[in-house]
N, C-alpha and C positions, 0 to 999 in steps of 0.2 A: 389125045393129049395126055402126056405123062404128068405125074404129081411128084413133087420133092418131099421126101420124108423130113419133117422138122428135126433140128438138133435137140439132143437131150440136154439137160442141165449140166451133166458131167462133161459132155463134149464141148459145150459153150465155154465152160470155166477153163478147160484145158487150152482152148483156142486163145482166150484172152491172156492167160498166163504166158503163153508162148510169145505173143506179140509184145507184151510188156517186157519180157526178158530180152528180146531183140533190141528194143529201144534202150534198155539199161546198158546193154553191151556196147551199142553204138555211142552212147553218152560217155562211157568210160574210155572208149577208144579215142574219142574227140579230146577228152581231157588229157589223156596220155600224150597225144600228139602235141597239144598246146604246151604241156609240161616239158616235153623234150625240146621243143622250139625255144622256150624260155631258158632252159638249161644251156643250150648251145650258144645263145646270145650272151648269157652271163659269163660263160667260160671264155668266150672271145673278148669280152670287155675286160675281164680280170687279167688276161694276158696282154692286153693292149696298153693299159695305163702304166705310167712310169712309177707309181707308188706301190709300196708294200701294203697289201690289203688283207685284213684279218676280220673274221666274223665269229662271234661266240654265241652260245645259246644261254638260256636262263641259268644253267648250272655251271657257267664259265667254261664249258667245253668248246674247243675250236671246231667250227663246222666249215670254214672257208679259209684257205691259206694259199695265196697265189704265188706265181713263179718269182716275182720280185721280192716277196717276203722270204722265200727260200734263199735267194742270193744275199739279201741284206743280213739275215741272221744265221745263215749256214745250217738251217734246220729244214729237212725234207718234209714235204706235205704228209707223206704216209707215216712220219714219225710223230706228228703233232695232232693230226686230225682225230677227233673224238676223244682227245685227252684234255684234262684240265690245263688251262693256260698258265696257272700258277706254278706248275711243275717246270716251266721253262724260263720264266721271267720273275725277277724280284720286285721290280718297280713297274706297276701296271696302271696306266692311265685308262685303258679301255674298261676294265672291271669297275673302276671308280666312277667313270662316266655313266655306266649302266646303272649302278646302284643309286647314284645321286640324281639320275634322270636329267642330266644336263648335256649341253653340246659344247665342244671346244673346236676352235678354228685356228689353224696355223700356229699352234702353241708349241713352244720349244719343249722337248722331252728327251730323257735319257732312259730308254727301256731296259738297257743293260750296260755294264761298264764298257767304255770306249766306243759306244754307238750313240750318235746324236741325230735326232730327227725333228722335223716339223710335222705335227700330227693334227689330223681332222678326225673327230670321233663323235658319235651320237648313239643314243639307245635305239633299238629296233622295237617298234610297237605294233601290236595286233589287237584290234578291238579294244583299244584303250589300255591294254596291259603291256608291260615291258617284257619282251620274250628273248632279249639278247642285246648285243651291241656290235657296232661295226666301226672300223677305223682304217684310215689311209695315211701312210707315213712316208715322207720324203727324206731321203738320206742327205744330211749335211755334215757328215762326220769329218770329211777332209777339210772343209772350210773352217770348222770349229777347231780342229787340230792345228791348222795353220795359224789361227788366231791365238791359241794357247802358246804355241812356240814363239810367236812374235812378242807376246806379253812376258814370257819367261826371260827372253833375252834382251828385252827393251832396256831395263834398268842397268844391266851389266855393261852394255855397249854404248850407253848414252853419250858419255864423254868422248869416246872414240868416234862416234857418228858425227858429233859436232865438229871435230877436227877434220874429218873426211869431207863433210859438207862445206866447210870453209875452203878447203883446198879445191874441191870441185867447182865451187861457185866462182873461184878465180879463173879456172881454166875452161869451164863449161857454162856458157851463158844460158843454157836451157836446163840447168840443174834444178831450178825452182819449179819446173813442170814435173810433177810426180806421176809415177805409174809405169808399168812395164807391159801392158796389154798390147796386142798387135796394132790395134787402131790408133792408140796414142803414140806409139813408136813410129808408125808410118807418118803421122802428122809432123812429129818432131824432125824426122829425117828430111822431109821436103823443106821445112822451114830452115834447117841448117844449111842446106845446099843453096837456097835462094838468098840467104842473109848477106853474103859477100857481094851480091850484085846490087844494082839500083832499080831493078824492074819493079813495077807495082805488084803488090800482093793482095789477094782478096781472101780474107779469113771468113769461113762460113761455119755456122754452128748455132745451136740453141743458146738462149740467154743463160749465162752462168757457166759456160764451158771453158772460160779462160781466154777469150779472144784478145783482150788487152794484155794479158800476161805473155801470150805468144808474140804480140806486136812489140812489146818492150824487149823481149829476148832477141828478136830479129834485129831490132835497132842496136842493141848492145853488141851483138855478134858482128855487126857490120863495122864496128869500131870507127864510125864516122865522128867528126869533131863537133857537129851541131847537136842541138837539143832534141828531145823527144816531146812532141806536143800532141795532145789528144783533144779531139772535139767531138761531142755527142750531137749528131745531127738531129736527133729527136728532142733534144732538151733546149734548143734555141728557137725563139720565135721566128717565123718566116720573114717578118719585117726587119729583123735585126741580123739575119743570117749573113748577108753580104758585108755589112760593116764589121761583123765579128771575124769573118774569114779574111777579108781584104784590108780592113782598116779604113780610116777616112781622114780627109784633110781638115784643117781647122775651119769651122763654120760651114761644113758640108751640108748640114741640115739642122733644123730647129732642135735644140736640146743637146747638140753635139758638144763634146769637150772643146774648149777654145784652143787647146794645144794639139788637137787631133789625136789619132790613136793608131798604133801599129797593130795590124791584123795578125791572126794566128798563123796564117800562111807565111808571112814575113818573119815572124818569130821563129818558125821552124827552119829557116834558111840554113842550108848546110847539114841539116839533120833529117828527122822523120816526122811526118804528119799523119796521125791516125784519124781517119774519118769513121768513127764508130756509129752504128745504126745507119749505115749508108742508105738503106731503103726509105728512110724518113726525110731525106734531103728534098727540099722544095724543087719543083720542076724547073723553074727559071734559073735556079742556082746550078742545076746540072749542066745547063748550056755553058755557063760562065766557067765552071770548073773544067769542062772539056777544053775550052779555049786555053786555060792555064796549062793544062797538060800538053797541049800541042805547041804552044809558043814559049813555055818556060818563063812567062812574064805575066804581069797583071797591072791594073790601075787601082789605086785607092778610090773609095767613093768620094766624088768631088774633085779628084785629081786628074791631071792630064800628062803625067810623067810615068812612063813604063818602069816597073820595078822588076828586075830580073832575079830569078831565084833558082837555087839548086836544091830541090826537096824530094825526098823519097816518100811516095804515097803508099800507105797501107790502109785498105778499107776493110771494114768488118760489118757483117749483117747476119741476122737470124731469119730474114725474110726470103721468099722465093722470088729472086730478081727476074728469072725467066718468065714467070707468070705475070709479074708487074709489067714487063716489056710487052707481053701480049695484050694487056689491058691498057696500054698507053700511059702507065704511071711512072715508067723509068726509061731513060733514053738508051737505045740499043748501042749507039756509038760510044757512049760513056762506059757502058757495061764492058765492051771489048777492050777499051783503054785500061780499065782497072783489073780486068780478069786475065792478066797475063799469066800469073801463077796463082792457082787457087789451092788453099789448104783447108780441108774439111776437118773440123774438130768434133770428135765423137761425144755424144751425150753420155752421162754417167750410167744410163741404162745399158749402153753398149760396151761398158768396161767395168762390169760389176766385180771382176776379178781384181781390180785395182783398189777396191774399197778398203780392205784390211790395211794396206799400206797408207792410203790417204787418211784413214782414221788415226793411225799411230803418229803420222806426221802432224796432223792437226792437233791432236792431244798434246804432243810435245811442244808445239808452237804456243798454243794458248795456255799451257801449263807454265811456261817460262814468262809469258806476258802477264799472267795474273798471279804469279808466284804460287802455283799449285803443283804438287808432285803426284802425278797419276801414273801408277805402275802396272795396274791390272784392269782388264776389260772383261766383263762377263760374256761367255760365249753366246748366251741368249740375246744379249744386247747387240753383239756383232751380227748374229743371224737376222735380227730385226732390221738393222741398218742395210744389210744386203738385200732383204726382201722389199724394201721401200722403193717406190718408183722414181723419186728424186726429180720432180718436174723443174725444180730450180737448179738442178745439176750441182757442180762442185760448190758454187756459192751457197746453196741451201745446206749442203752437207757441212761446210765449215761453220755456218751459223749455228746449226744444231750442236756441233762439237764444242763451240765456245760456250753455249748455254750449259752443256753437260759439265764442262770444266768449272765454270763459274759457280754452279750450284752444288758441286760435289762436296760431300762432308768428310771424305776420306780419300785414300789413294786408290780406291776401287770404284769403277763405274759399272753400275748394274741397271737392270730394267727400271728400278724405282726412280732413276735419274731422268728417264725419258718424259716428255710432256704427256699428259693424260690421254690426249687424242691421237698420239703418234701411231700406236698399234692399229687404230681403226683405219689409218691411211695406208697401211702396208699393202702392197699390191701382190697379185699372184704372178709369180715368175714362171714363164713357160720354159720347159726344157732345162731345168736347173742342173741336171746331171751333166749336160754338155758344158755349162758355164763353170761347174766345179772342176771338170777336166781341164779346161783352159786355164783356170786359176792355179791348179796344183802342179801342173807339169809343163815344162818347156818342150817344144817339138824335138829338140836335139837329144832329149833324154828318153824319148818313148821307146826307141828300139833297144836301148841298153836296159831299161826297166823290164821290158818284155823278156829279153834274154835271161836276165837274172832270175825272174820269177819262174820261168820255164825250167831253168837249171835246178833250182831249189825243189820244185815240185817233183822233178824226176828223181832227185837224190832221196826224197822222202817217200818215194813210191806213191805219189799223188795223195798222201795223207794231208788233208787241208789244215788240220789243227797243228800238226808238226811243222808244216811249211810256214804257216803264219807266225808261229813262235820263233822260228829261225830267222825269218825276215824282220821280226820285231814290229808286226802290225796286227790289228785285230783280225779275226777270221772273216768277219763281215766285209772288211776292207779288201781282203785277199779275193773273196768272191767277186766283189765289185770290180777290182782291177782285172781279174781274169776275163770277166765278161767284156770290159771295155777294150782290152788288148787282143781279144779274139783267141784266148787260150781255152781250149776245150776242157770242160769239167768232166774228168773221167771218173 
């Protein structure tokens, strides 16, 4: 049997050190792999978001500058990384946020002339210490510039606009419906075409989208001799609904007027009857209304003489009638009788590009109503109005505008005029760049704009600063337009 010679102290020490070194190397390799993984994820994230992202360290040097920041400010990453941010911007929210150790959310900011953004910013902390700051900025330059142009020209053309509106109102019964977005223009186009007929129309849309305004415009455009009568199906007690709609004979029931009463349907004879909030109509009244639509006649409550009528029916609802039919709450046959032509009215969230026009129209109207002269609107105020979700749609917007005008102390409306809780209600708007594109340019001008920018870039040998100067736009806007129009940045 052989014997093993025991290790010496020196050999044992060497063995332990070798094993420990291997473990340390393995640990470092694991940390390196984890670091590389996190870096790859961070770079992908920075290139995915639509905001311009910047991160600075405790000495105000830039350590992160993503692709959208390059496009917004026209500054390449290799020009600004590891350099003090003060050397590139004169108005810095990020440095202020870091030093004051506070957070800002969706705040209006102008980091440099002719560039307007909504900024989110906060300090970067490590073990309780502030080691830098991070911000994400969304470009709203074109929206603000549009607002400024509208403000500048508002006072100069006010009298002319009043004359034009007067002329248009005589010739165009839909002139009171403001907006030029695709959604609202499609709704107006359908309403125009159906106005000259007598077929039933079903207006669908959220509360506050202007369904009664559309109904009145359709009635006026039809140029029928009869009146326009509106009835809110949700505001009348089910017990009184039949007598309100059809009227009643003298002594028809206890408490009835001894002279009887003419119903709303008979009052609208020769004209238009708007059945607003159609989804709230009682089930038994749906049957009786269907009979009226089929026979063109009805009986007063307590009467036995048929009254023949010629009435155009317009119904309006914000409810899902199809779901109500499935649940047995609304008659399917009445639905098909009224849904001959449906007009879908877009919510204000679907036509944010119309808000600047609606704001100026509303301010003009309420200024004249309350004898106030408002000629300027703060870009920050306009940005806040565009960012808000408007659950009450145009009705809510005009209520806010009337409040702003009534409480204004000068001819300038600013953020101080807003209710204290308004900014807390401002929603996050997804894909705001796409909305800004829709607001700023009509489809028919896109090809012309692309051709013009490409020509100027070629003439200036792709010198972005010179091209932007010749075009009369900020360099950041030129980069933005080049990206949107598919012009390669050479």
